[in-house]
C-alpha positions in Angstrom: 128.4 114.4 94.3 126.3 111.8 92.2 127.0 112.4 88.4 124.9 111.0 85.7 125.9 110.9 81.8 123.7 109.8 78.9 126.0 108.3 76.5 123.0 106.5 74.7 121.2 107.7 71.4 117.8 108.3 73.0 116.6 110.1 76.1 116.7 107.9 79.0 114.9 108.4 82.9 117.1 107.6 85.8 115.9 106.5 89.3 118.0 105.9 92.2 117.8 104.1 95.6 120.1 104.8 98.5 120.3 104.3 102.3 119.0 106.9 104.3 118.8 106.2 108.0 115.9 109.0 108.5 113.5 106.7 106.9 111.5 104.5 108.7 111.0 100.7 108.3 112.8 100.1 105.0 115.8 102.4 105.4 116.1 102.9 101.7 114.9 106.2 99.9 114.1 106.2 96.2 114.4 109.2 94.1 113.5 109.9 90.4 112.6 110.1 87.7 115.4 112.2 86.1 115.5 112.8 82.5 118.7 113.0 80.3 118.9 113.8 76.8 121.6 112.2 74.5 125.1 113.5 75.4 123.7 115.2 78.8 125.8 115.1 81.9 124.5 116.5 85.1 124.8 116.0 88.8 121.8 114.8 90.8 121.0 117.7 93.4 120.3 115.1 96.4 122.1 116.9 99.4 122.5 113.8 101.2 124.8 112.5 98.4 126.9 115.6 98.2 130.1 113.6 99.6 129.6 109.9 98.9 132.8 109.2 101.4 130.2 110.0 104.0 127.5 107.7 103.2 126.3 105.3 105.7 126.1 102.6 103.0 128.2 102.3 99.9 125.3 100.3 98.0 123.1 102.3 95.6 120.5 100.8 93.3 119.6 102.2 90.0 116.9 101.6 87.5 117.2 103.2 84.0 114.7 103.2 81.0 115.4 104.7 77.4 113.1 106.2 75.1 113.5 103.2 73.0 112.5 100.7 75.5 115.9 99.7 76.5 116.4 98.9 80.3 119.5 99.1 82.6 118.5 97.2 85.9 119.9 94.9 88.5 118.3 91.8 90.2 116.7 93.6 92.9 113.0 94.7 92.4 111.0 97.6 93.8 108.3 100.0 93.0 109.7 103.2 91.5 107.8 106.4 91.5 105.4 107.3 88.7 106.1 110.5 86.3 109.3 112.1 85.7 110.3 115.0 87.6 113.1 117.8 86.6 116.2 118.0 88.7 115.3 120.6 90.8 111.8 118.9 91.9 112.7 115.6 93.3 110.2 113.4 94.7 111.4 111.6 98.0 110.0 108.2 98.9 111.2 105.9 101.7 
């Protein structure tokens, strides 16, 4: 299970990329955006990630942007889907 907690002082939006062998070409799937208010902890409803011990690839990439403009990201660039989705309506993008 993939759990996200917002311990920051403003709302955050979270996007996740992970290996999915069912994707053609680039085998990484991007899912997001997920909104979290300050103090919120929630699991992402992504069936493929229910048991991370069985994931085909141990690497996950994330991008987080806060309401005040703060950003958490790594050195790898990728296009994120536009718009924010509630946890029960996940856009899937390979």
